[in-house]
C-alpha positions in Angstrom: -21.5 -25.0 17.3 -22.4 -21.4 16.5 -22.3 -20.5 12.8 -22.5 -16.9 11.4 -23.0 -16.6 7.7 -21.8 -13.1 6.8 -23.0 -11.5 3.6 -20.6 -9.1 1.9 -19.6 -7.6 -1.5 -16.0 -6.9 -2.3 -16.1 -3.6 -4.3 -12.7 -2.5 -5.6 -12.5 1.3 -5.8 -10.8 1.0 -9.2 -9.4 -2.1 -11.0 -10.9 -3.2 -14.3 -13.0 -0.1 -14.4 -12.4 3.3 -12.8 -13.8 4.2 -9.4 -16.5 6.4 -11.1 -17.4 3.7 -13.7 -17.7 1.0 -11.0 -19.9 3.2 -8.9 -22.3 4.1 -11.7 -22.5 0.6 -13.2 -22.3 -1.6 -10.2 -21.7 -0.3 -6.6 -24.6 2.1 -6.3 -27.0 -0.7 -7.4 -25.4 -3.0 -4.9 -25.9 -0.7 -1.9 -29.5 0.0 -2.9 -30.4 -3.7 -3.4 -28.7 -4.7 -0.1 -30.4 -2.0 2.0 -33.8 -2.9 0.4 -33.2 -6.6 1.1 -32.3 -6.0 4.8 -35.4 -3.8 5.1 -37.6 -6.7 4.1 -36.5 -9.1 6.8 -34.9 -8.2 10.2 -33.0 -11.6 10.3 -30.8 -10.5 7.5 -27.3 -8.9 7.9 -24.7 -7.3 5.7 -21.2 -5.8 6.2 -19.6 -3.0 4.2 -15.9 -2.0 4.1 -15.2 0.7 1.4 -16.4 4.1 2.7 -15.2 5.8 -0.5 -18.2 4.2 -2.3 -20.6 4.4 0.6 -20.1 8.2 1.1 -20.9 8.8 -2.6 -24.0 6.6 -2.5 -25.2 8.2 0.8 -25.1 11.7 -0.8 -27.5 10.6 -3.5 -30.1 9.1 -1.2 -33.3 10.8 -0.1 -34.3 11.4 3.5 -36.4 8.2 3.7 -33.6 5.9 2.4 -31.1 7.6 4.8 -33.5 7.0 7.7 -33.7 3.3 6.7 -29.9 3.0 6.8 -29.8 4.7 10.2 -32.3 2.2 11.6 -30.5 -0.8 10.0 -27.2 0.4 11.6 -28.9 0.8 14.9 -30.5 -2.6 14.8 -27.2 -4.2 13.9 -28.4 -5.5 10.5 -25.9 -3.3 8.5 -22.4 -2.9 9.8 -19.3 -1.0 8.8 -16.1 -3.1 8.9 -12.7 -1.3 9.2 -14.4 1.8 7.9 -11.4 3.1 5.9 -11.8 4.9 2.6 -10.5 1.7 0.9 -9.0 -1.7 1.8 -5.4 -0.5 1.5 -2.4 -2.3 0.1 0.0 -3.0 2.9 3.3 -3.6 0.9 3.8 -0.3 -1.0 2.1 2.1 1.4 3.5 4.4 4.1 1.9 4.5 7.6 1.2 8.3 6.9 -1.2 7.5 4.0 -2.6 4.3 5.6 -3.7 6.5 8.5 -5.1 9.3 6.3 -7.4 6.8 4.5 -8.6 5.4 7.8 -9.2 8.9 9.2 -11.2 9.9 6.1 -13.5 7.0 6.4 -13.9 7.3 10.2 -14.5 11.0 10.0 -17.3 10.5 7.6 -18.9 7.8 9.8 -18.5 9.9 12.9 -20.0 13.0 11.4 -22.8 11.2 9.6 -23.9 8.5 12.1 -22.0 9.1 15.4 -18.9 7.8 17.2 -20.7 4.5 18.2 -20.7 3.3 14.6 -17.0 3.5 14.1 -15.9 -0.1 13.6 -13.9 -2.1 16.2 -13.3 -5.0 13.8 -11.3 -5.0 10.6 -12.0 -6.9 7.4 -9.1 -7.1 4.8 -9.8 -9.9 2.4 -8.0 -8.9 -0.8 -4.6 -7.1 -0.2 -1.7 -9.3 -1.4 0.0 -9.9 1.9 -0.2 -8.2 5.3 2.0 -5.9 7.4 2.2 -5.7 11.2 2.1 -1.9 10.7 -1.6 -2.3 9.9 -2.1 -4.3 13.1 -0.4 -1.5 15.0 -2.5 1.2 13.3 -5.8 -0.6 14.0 -4.9 -1.1 17.7 -4.0 2.6 18.0 -7.5 3.4 16.7 -9.2 1.2 19.3 -9.8 -1.9 17.2 -10.2 -5.2 19.0 -9.7 -7.8 16.2 -8.9 -8.1 12.5 -9.6 -10.6 9.7 -7.2 -11.3 6.9 -7.2 -13.7 3.9 -4.3 -13.6 1.4 -1.6 -15.4 3.4 0.9 -17.8 1.8 -0.8 -21.2 1.3 2.0 -23.1 3.1 1.7 -20.8 6.1 -2.1 -21.3 6.2 -1.5 -25.0 6.1 1.0 -24.8 9.0 -1.3 -22.6 11.1 -4.3 -24.9 10.3 -2.5 -28.0 11.4 -1.8 -26.5 14.8 -5.2 -24.7 15.1 -3.3 -21.4 15.1 -5.3 -19.6 12.4 -6.4 -17.3 15.2 -3.6 -15.6 17.2 -2.5 -12.4 18.9 -0.4 -10.4 16.4 2.4 -8.8 18.3 4.7 -6.0 17.2 8.4 -7.0 17.2 9.3 -4.0 19.3 6.5 -4.4 21.8 7.8 -6.2 24.9 4.7 -6.3 27.0 2.0 -6.8 24.3 0.4 -3.3 24.6 -0.4 -3.4 20.8 -1.4 -7.1 20.5 -4.5 -7.6 18.4 -6.6 -10.7 17.9 -6.2 -11.8 14.3 -8.3 -14.3 12.3 -6.8 -15.9 9.1 -9.3 -17.3 6.6 -8.2 -20.9 6.0 -8.7 -21.5 2.2 -7.7 -20.2 -1.2 -10.0 -17.3 -1.7 -12.8 -15.2 -0.2 -15.4 -16.3 -2.7 -18.3 -18.6 -1.8 -16.6 -21.8 -3.1 -13.7 -21.2 -0.6 -15.5 -19.9 2.5 -18.0 -22.6 3.7 -15.5 -25.4 4.1 -12.6 -27.3 2.6 -14.4 -28.6 -0.5 -15.1 -25.9 -3.1 -17.2 -28.2 -5.3 -19.6 -28.5 -2.4 -19.5 -24.8 -1.3 -20.1 -23.6 -4.8 -23.4 -25.3 -4.8 -24.5 -22.9 -2.1 -23.6 -19.7 -4.1 -27.2 -19.3 -5.4 -26.2 -16.4 -7.7 -24.5 -19.0 -9.8 -27.8 -20.8 -10.5 -28.4 -21.3 -14.2 -30.0 -18.2 -15.6 -30.0 -16.4 -12.2 -27.5 -13.7 -13.1 -25.7 -12.7 -16.3 -22.6 -11.6 -14.6 -21.8 -14.6 -12.4 -20.4 -17.8 -14.0 -21.5 -21.3 -13.2 -19.6 -23.6 -10.8 -16.5 -24.9 -12.5 -16.8 -28.2 -10.7 -19.9 -29.2 -12.7 -22.1 -29.4 -9.7 -24.6 -26.5 -9.8 -26.6 -24.9 -7.1 -30.1 -26.2 -6.5 -32.9 -24.0 -5.2 -33.9 -25.0 -1.7 -37.4 -26.4 -1.2 -39.2 -28.6 1.3 -38.2 -31.8 -0.6 -34.4 -31.2 -0.7 -33.8 -29.0 2.4 -32.7 -31.8 4.6 -30.1 -33.2 2.2 -28.9 -29.8 1.2 -28.7 -28.4 4.8 -26.7 -31.5 6.1 -24.3 -31.3 3.1 -23.5 -27.7 3.9 -23.4 -28.3 7.6 -20.7 -31.0 7.1 -18.5 -28.3 5.4 -19.1 -25.9 8.3 -18.1 -28.6 10.8 -14.9 -29.4 8.9 -14.1 -25.7 8.9 -14.7 -25.5 12.6 -12.1 -28.2 13.2 -9.4 -25.8 12.0 -10.1 -23.4 14.9 -10.0 -23.5 18.7 -13.4 -21.9 19.3 -16.8 -23.5 18.6 -17.8 -20.4 16.5 -17.6 -20.4 12.7 -17.6 -17.4 10.3 -18.7 -18.2 6.8 -18.5 -15.2 4.5 -21.2 -15.1 1.7 -20.1 -12.9 -1.1 -17.5 -12.1 -3.8 -16.5 -9.2 -6.1 -19.3 -6.8 -6.8 -22.1 -9.1 -5.6 -25.7 -8.4 -4.6 -26.2 -6.2 -7.7 -29.9 -6.8 -8.0 -32.9 -7.5 -5.8 -33.2 -10.9 -7.5 -29.6 -11.8 -6.6 -30.0 -10.7 -3.0 -33.2 -12.7 -2.6 -31.6 -15.8 -4.1 -28.9 -15.7 -1.4 -31.0 -14.5 1.6 -34.1 -16.6 0.8 -32.3 -20.0 0.1 -30.0 -19.6 3.1 -32.9 -18.8 5.5 -34.6 -22.1 4.6 -31.4 -23.9 5.4 -31.0 -22.1 8.7 -34.6 -22.8 9.7 -34.1 -26.5 9.0 -30.8 -26.8 11.0 -32.0 -24.8 13.9 -35.2 -26.9 14.2 -33.7 -30.4 13.5 -30.0 -30.5 14.5 -29.0 -30.5 18.1 -26.0 -28.5 19.3 -25.9 -26.2 16.3 -27.2 -22.6 16.0 -26.9 -20.8 12.6 -27.9 -17.4 11.3 -26.9 -14.5 9.3 -24.3 -12.4 11.2 -21.9 -9.5 11.1 -18.1 -9.4 11.7 -18.6 -8.0 15.2 -21.0 -10.8 16.2 -18.4 -13.4 15.1 -15.6 -11.9 17.0 -17.7 -11.2 20.1 -18.7 -14.9 20.3 -15.2 -16.4 19.4 -12.9 -14.1 21.4 -12.3 -15.0 25.0 -13.2 -18.7 24.6 -9.6 -19.9 24.3 -6.0 -18.6 24.8 -4.7 -17.7 21.4 -0.9 -18.1 20.6 1.4 -15.1 19.9 2.7 -14.4 16.4 5.3 -11.8 15.3 6.3 -10.7 11.8 4.9 -9.9 8.4 3.0 -11.9 5.7 5.3 -11.1 2.8 5.9 -12.4 0.2 2.5 -13.9 -0.6 2.0 -17.0 -2.7 -1.4 -18.4 -3.6 -0.2 -21.6 -5.4 2.9 -23.5 -6.5 5.8 -21.1 -7.0 3.7 -18.1 -7.9 5.0 -15.3 -5.7 3.3 -11.9 -5.7 6.6 -9.9 -5.8 6.0 -8.1 -9.1 3.5 -5.6 -7.8 6.2 -4.2 -5.4 7.5 -2.5 -8.6 4.7 -2.4 -11.2 3.8 1.1 -12.5 6.7 2.5 -10.5 6.0 6.0 -11.9 2.7 6.0 -10.1 4.3 4.7 -6.9 6.6 7.8 -7.1 3.6 10.1 -7.9 1.9 8.8 -4.7 4.9 9.9 -2.6 5.0 13.3 -4.3 1.4 13.9 -3.1 2.3 12.7 0.4 5.2 15.1 0.4 3.3 18.2 -0.6 0.3 17.2 1.6 2.7 16.9 4.6 4.2 20.3 3.7 0.8 22.0 3.5 -0.2 20.4 6.8 3.0 21.7 8.5 2.1 25.2 7.2 -1.2 25.0 9.1 -3.7 23.5 6.7 -6.3 21.3 8.5 -8.2 18.2 7.4 -11.1 20.2 6.1 -9.0 22.5 3.9 -7.2 19.5 2.5 -10.1 17.0 2.2 -9.8 16.9 -1.6 -6.1 15.9 -1.7 -6.5 13.6 1.4 -9.3 11.7 -0.4 -7.3 11.5 -3.6 -4.4 10.0 -1.7 -6.7 7.7 0.2 -8.3 6.3 -2.9 -4.9 5.4 -4.4 -3.9 3.4 -1.3 -6.5 0.8 -2.5 -4.9 -2.6 -3.2 -5.2 -2.1 -7.0 -4.1 1.5 -6.9 -0.6 2.0 -5.5 0.1 -1.7 -6.3 0.1 -0.9 -10.0 -2.4 -3.7 -10.8 -5.2 -1.9 -12.6 -6.1 -1.5 -16.2 -4.2 1.2 -18.2 -7.1 3.6 -18.3 -7.7 3.2 -14.5 -4.0 3.9 -13.8 -4.4 7.1 -15.9 -7.6 8.0 -13.9 -5.8 7.6 -10.6 -2.8 9.7 -11.9 -5.2 12.5 -12.9 -6.6 12.6 -9.4 -3.2 12.7 -7.8 -1.8 15.2 -10.2 -4.8 17.6 -9.4 -4.3 16.9 -5.7 -0.6 17.8 -5.9 -1.4 21.1 -7.6 -4.1 21.8 -5.0 -1.5 21.4 -2.1 1.1 23.4 -3.9 -1.4 26.2 -4.6 -2.5 26.2 -1.0 1.1 26.4 0.2 1.9 29.3 -2.2 -1.1 31.3 -1.0 -0.1 30.7 2.6 3.6 31.8 2.0 2.6 34.9 0.0 0.4 36.1 2.8 2.8 35.1 5.6 6.2 36.3 4.2 7.3 40.0 4.1 10.3 41.4 2.2 12.7 43.9 3.8 12.0 46.5 1.1 8.2 46.0 1.1 8.1 44.6 -2.4 5.5 42.0 -3.3 6.1 38.2 -3.2 3.1 37.7 -5.5 3.5 35.4 -8.5 5.2 32.6 -6.5 4.8 29.1 -8.0 6.1 25.7 -7.0 9.4 25.1 -8.9 8.7 21.4 -9.4 5.7 20.9 -11.7 4.5 18.4 -14.3 2.3 19.3 -17.3 0.7 15.8 -17.5 -0.7 13.3 -14.9 1.9 10.7 -15.9 4.6 13.2 -17.0 7.8 13.6 -15.1 8.0 16.7 -13.0 10.6 19.3 -14.0 12.2 22.1 -12.1 10.7 25.2 -13.9 12.9 27.5 -11.8 16.0 26.3 -13.8 19.6 26.1 -12.7 20.2 29.5 -11.1 18.4 32.4 -9.5 16.5 33.5 -6.4 13.9 31.1 -4.8 11.9 30.8 -1.6 12.4 27.5 0.2 10.2 26.1 3.0 11.4 23.4 5.3 8.5 21.2 6.5 10.6 19.3 9.0 11.5 20.3 12.5 15.3 19.9 11.9 17.5 22.1 9.7 17.9 21.4 6.0 20.2 23.1 3.5 20.0 24.7 0.1 23.6 25.1 -1.1 25.2 27.0 1.8 21.9 28.3 3.2 20.7 26.7 6.4 16.9 26.6 6.7 15.7 25.9 10.2 12.7 23.7 10.8 9.2 24.9 9.8 10.8 28.0 8.3 10.8 29.7 4.9 14.0 31.5 3.6 15.3 33.1 0.5 17.9 30.9 -1.2 19.8 30.6 -4.5 19.7 27.8 -7.0 21.2 25.3 -7.4 20.5 23.6 -4.0 22.7 20.7 -5.0 25.0 19.8 -7.8 26.6 16.5 -9.1 29.9 15.8 -7.4 31.5 15.1 -4.1 31.7 17.5 -1.2 34.7 19.6 -0.2 36.9 17.6 2.1 35.1 14.4 1.2 36.3 11.3 3.0 34.4 9.0 0.7 37.1 8.4 -1.9 34.4 8.2 -4.7 35.8 6.3 -7.8 34.2 5.4 -11.1 35.0 2.8 -13.7 36.6 4.7 -16.6 35.0 2.4 -19.1 31.4 2.4 -17.9 31.2 5.4 -15.6 29.6 3.3 -12.9 30.8 3.7 -9.3 33.4 1.3 -8.0 34.0 2.8 -4.6 32.9 3.3 -1.8 30.1 1.1 -3.2 30.0 -0.9 -6.4 27.1 0.0 -8.7 25.9 -2.3 -11.4 23.0 -1.8 -13.8 21.2 -5.1 -14.2 18.3 -6.7 -16.2 16.1 -9.7 -15.6 15.1 -10.9 -19.0 11.9 -12.8 -18.3 9.4 -15.1 -20.2 6.5 -14.8 -17.8 5.1 -12.7 -15.0 2.7 -9.8 -15.1 1.4 -6.9 -12.9 1.3 -9.2 -9.8 3.8 -12.0 -10.2 7.6 -12.0 -10.8 9.4 -14.9 -12.3 13.1 -14.6 -12.8 14.5 -15.4 -16.2 18.0 -14.7 -17.5 20.1 -12.3 -15.4 22.2 -9.9 -17.5 24.0 -6.6 -17.1 22.5 -3.6 -18.8 24.5 -3.0 -22.0 24.1 0.2 -24.1 26.2 3.0 -25.6 26.8 5.5 -22.9 28.2 8.9 -22.4 30.3 9.7 -19.2 30.2 13.3 -18.0 31.8 15.1 -15.1 34.2 12.2 -14.5 31.5 9.7 -13.9 29.2 11.7 -11.7 26.7 11.8 -14.7 26.3 8.8 -17.0 23.8 8.8 -19.9 22.4 6.1 -22.3 19.4 6.3 -24.6 17.1 5.1 -21.8 19.0 5.7 -18.5 20.6 8.7 -16.9 22.3 8.5 -13.5 23.5 11.5 -11.5 25.6 11.1 -8.3 25.5 13.8 -5.5 27.4 13.4 -2.3 25.4 14.9 0.5 27.0 17.3 3.0 24.5 17.8 5.7 25.7 18.7 9.1 26.9 15.4 10.5 26.3 15.8 14.3 29.4 13.7 14.8 28.4 10.9 12.3 31.2 9.2 10.4 28.7 8.1 7.7 29.0 8.6 4.0 25.8 9.7 2.2 25.6 9.5 -1.6 22.4 10.1 -3.7 22.0 8.2 -6.9 19.3 9.8 -9.1 18.1 7.5 -11.9 16.0 8.6 -14.8 14.8 5.6 -16.8 12.5 4.9 -19.6 11.9 1.1 -20.1 10.6 0.3 -23.6 11.8 -3.3 -24.1 9.1 -5.9 -23.3 9.7 -8.6 -20.7 12.6 -6.8 -19.0 12.9 -5.9 -15.3 15.5 -3.3 -14.5 17.3 -3.0 -11.2 20.5 -1.6 -9.8 22.8 -3.7 -7.6 24.8 -2.0 -4.9 27.5 -4.1 -3.2 30.6 -4.1 -1.1 33.1 -6.9 -1.2 34.2 -6.4 2.4 30.6 -6.6 3.8 29.7 -10.1 5.0 26.0 -10.0 5.9 25.7 -13.9 5.9 22.4 -13.7 4.0 20.6 -11.5 6.5 18.7 -8.6 4.9 16.5 -5.9 6.4 13.6 -4.0 4.8 11.1 -1.5 6.2 7.4 -2.0 6.5 5.4 1.1 5.6 8.2 3.5 6.7 7.5 2.4 10.3 8.4 -1.2 11.1 11.3 -3.4 10.0 11.4 -6.9 8.6 14.4 -9.2 8.7 14.9 -11.9 6.0 17.4 -14.8 5.8 18.5 -15.9 2.3 17.4 -19.4 1.5 19.0 -21.3 -1.3 16.2 -23.9 -1.1 13.6 -21.3 -2.0 12.8 -19.7 -5.4 14.3 -16.3 -6.2 10.9 -14.7 -6.6 10.1 -15.6 -3.0 13.1 -13.6 -1.8 12.0 -10.3 -3.3 10.4 -8.1 -0.7 8.5 -4.8 -0.6 10.7 -1.7 0.0 8.4 1.2 0.8 11.5 3.2 1.8 14.5 1.2 3.0 16.7 -1.8 2.6 19.8 -2.6 4.7 22.6 -5.1 5.2 25.4 -5.1 7.7 28.2 -7.0 9.5 30.2 -5.9 12.6 32.3 -3.4 10.6 29.9 -1.9 8.0 26.2 -1.1 7.6 24.9 -0.2 4.1 21.4 1.2 4.0 19.6 2.3 0.9 16.8 4.8 1.2 14.2 5.5 -1.5 11.7 8.3 -2.0 9.1 5.8 -3.3 8.2 2.1 -3.1 9.7 -0.7 -5.2 10.9 -4.3 -4.9 14.2 -5.2 -3.4 16.3 -8.4 -2.8 19.7 -9.4 -1.4 20.6 -12.4 -3.6 24.4 -12.2 -3.3 26.6 -11.7 -0.2 27.2 -8.0 0.5 24.7 -6.8 -2.1 21.3 -5.1 -2.4 19.2 -5.1 -5.5 16.7 -2.2 -6.0 14.1 -2.5 -8.8 13.8 0.6 -11.1 11.0 -0.6 -13.4 9.4 -3.6 -15.1 7.6 -4.1 -18.4 5.7 -7.3 -19.1 4.1 -8.5 -22.3 1.7 -11.0 -20.8 -1.0 -11.4 -18.2 -0.3 -13.5 -15.1 -3.8 -14.9 -14.7 -4.9 -13.0 -11.6 -7.9 -11.2 -13.2 -6.3 -8.1 -14.8 -6.2 -9.7 -18.3 -3.3 -7.6 -19.6 0.4 -7.1 -19.2 2.2 -4.0 -18.1 3.2 -2.0 -21.1 2.3 1.6 -20.2 5.8 2.5 -18.8 6.7 6.2 -18.9 9.9 8.1 -18.0 10.5 7.7 -14.3 12.8 9.3 -11.7 14.1 7.4 -8.7 16.4 8.9 -6.0 18.2 6.4 -3.9 20.2 7.5 -0.9 23.1 5.2 0.0 24.1 5.6 3.7 27.3 3.9 4.6 27.9 3.7 8.4 31.2 2.3 9.8 29.9 2.6 13.4 27.2 3.9 15.6 24.7 1.1 14.9 23.7 -1.9 17.0 24.9 -5.1 15.4 23.3 -8.0 17.4 21.3 -10.8 15.8 19.4 -11.2 19.1 18.0 -7.6 18.9 15.5 -6.3 16.4 17.0 -4.2 13.6 16.9 -0.4 14.2 18.2 2.4 12.1 20.5 5.1 13.7 19.2 8.6 14.5 21.4 9.8 11.7 19.9 7.4 9.1 16.4 8.4 10.3 17.2 12.0 9.6 18.5 11.1 6.1 15.2 9.2 5.6 13.2 12.2 6.7 15.1 14.6 4.5 14.7 12.4 1.5 10.9 12.0 2.1 10.3 15.7 3.0 13.0 17.8 1.3 12.9 21.6 1.0 9.8 22.8 -0.9 11.0 25.3 -3.6 9.1 28.3 -5.0 10.0 30.9 -7.5 8.5 34.0 -9.1 8.0 32.7 -12.6 6.9 34.8 -15.5 7.0 33.8 -19.1 9.4 30.9 -18.2 11.8 33.3 -16.5 12.7 33.5 -12.8 12.3 37.0 -11.3 14.5 38.2 -8.5 13.3 38.1 -4.9 14.1 40.7 -2.4 15.5 39.7 1.0 12.9 38.5 3.5 12.2 39.9 6.9 13.9 37.8 9.7 12.2 34.8 11.4 9.7 34.2 8.6 8.0 31.2 10.3 4.7 30.8 8.4 
């Protein structure tokens, strides 16, 4: 038996405190005490994941401390794991941003230490469920294995019983296993010390020496009333054998004879004293076992040492699919965070949109480092998830708001220098039309309803503003409005609205719904009473616009060039302001003639797809899934796909229907550490694009779900619409002269 005890500290880049507050009050001391502890004894090891923190700490160190770190890295005592800017959420994120945060971390490591220190092993212990998109991304970047922790407790049990907690994770579309990656699932409830040495937390907790009475002010005692005992010559045999028994039991759950025992928790190793308590006591245990127990070797280790010893010693099984929706106990499903702080999930995508546009205009990683790092920080599993304290949410929003402005300003400068008018007049004074005056304030179109604008198309395919065709990667002069409520000329959609409510009845039925709940918080959703949304409403333009005190819905039929498609495309733009506590608002789209037989598809990170089968024997909260961009149902005659410009939760609880969450407001905490509800809702805008396809798609349960080329194009245009700029002065839009031809910036 080979046992590696792997010291670590899980440092959230924002959660209860802001990123800056955590760094100043905790993380910087952690890195210093760890490096000093490693420097005192070459047998000690430590792994570090969050490069956002490490990069800041590194900048503050003198030459001698930096030299020490270089030596510790070289000697394999200190090791980067994953090496991303953060440990990203995998439910609400798009592949685009997941990759940017990985690049930002890896670029720092490469430039500071060299290519050889870029990790080959990934460590993701706290995100609330896992996506195969991350497995794909890691493999693409040369990773050999990954470790994950928050997997549904029943799935862990099933995997443990068959010794399948280590497997090759395969992409559903990958026929020959080119992107397979070796994956280790931690077997127990948590990544803290009580749940990482073996199956009995009351025993494992006795070996978390930071919990010794009076040892640290910030770590509580063991809740099982058996406290750690300092190791000495008198008790080392009894203590070592007690701990070894747990390691052996843990080893029985895996096929190899190698055990990884993480040694850490949130924000640990804050002081020299805490570091010495852990390293010193464990070393005595190691020395005893190595000298007195045959067939066991134990030491401190790193993630790479574990994987290098375990991999190749057995043939792992193959597994396909995602690990959503996560449950850690009973019927507690983490499906609330798919929607929590939905405004900020939308803000995240606005930054991705303008960052993408600036990049397509020629901005490189160096020019865009500031917005790339702001985006990267927010991919953290308490950022885009909406699971941080109110003031932390505000702090993230300020960073994203500034980053959006940065990208918009860069694009304006580029366009002003690249574009020429026919009459030689200046294009100076261009501004982005869509702006917000507060970090958590809804962006408004400052260019108004009419007038001249410059539009830029960041895609490679044509887009349209009104009747103006804008080729890919091209800027053009256009006139507002680019779109108006209503149906298109010659529409085949036969759009109809209920004269009483103004809600659409054909070609899809639209219902505004509310879950009135009694529990649930930022993380967890528990259904309560299902109701339709009732309020005094105003119907305008024959139903294309409906307003209530807290909702406004606008319908726009899209008239893009069809390329032979027979699809109907209708945008529903919802502006909502949820102020009633313990309500979860969603919209239900349905078709009576669509028989999907409980089969429901969602996307994973705007890249992969996940297929779900409705189960009447499972709680409703387990059948809510992340919808970063897409949800779809179909039969042999119809496919209904709903695209969104940001992440939210989705479900298909009735035949022929899809529910899309719009916001949620919770009065209570859900006992996962945040210690507050979600009551900081602000006005939010959600654009949903309903794509109805009567043909052209593959309907075959044996094959993986795929979207059509047409639907993919609708997805791209929703995520990367025309960027609009006007010459604004004193709130007025100035005219713009005609541009010289072929203005490709």
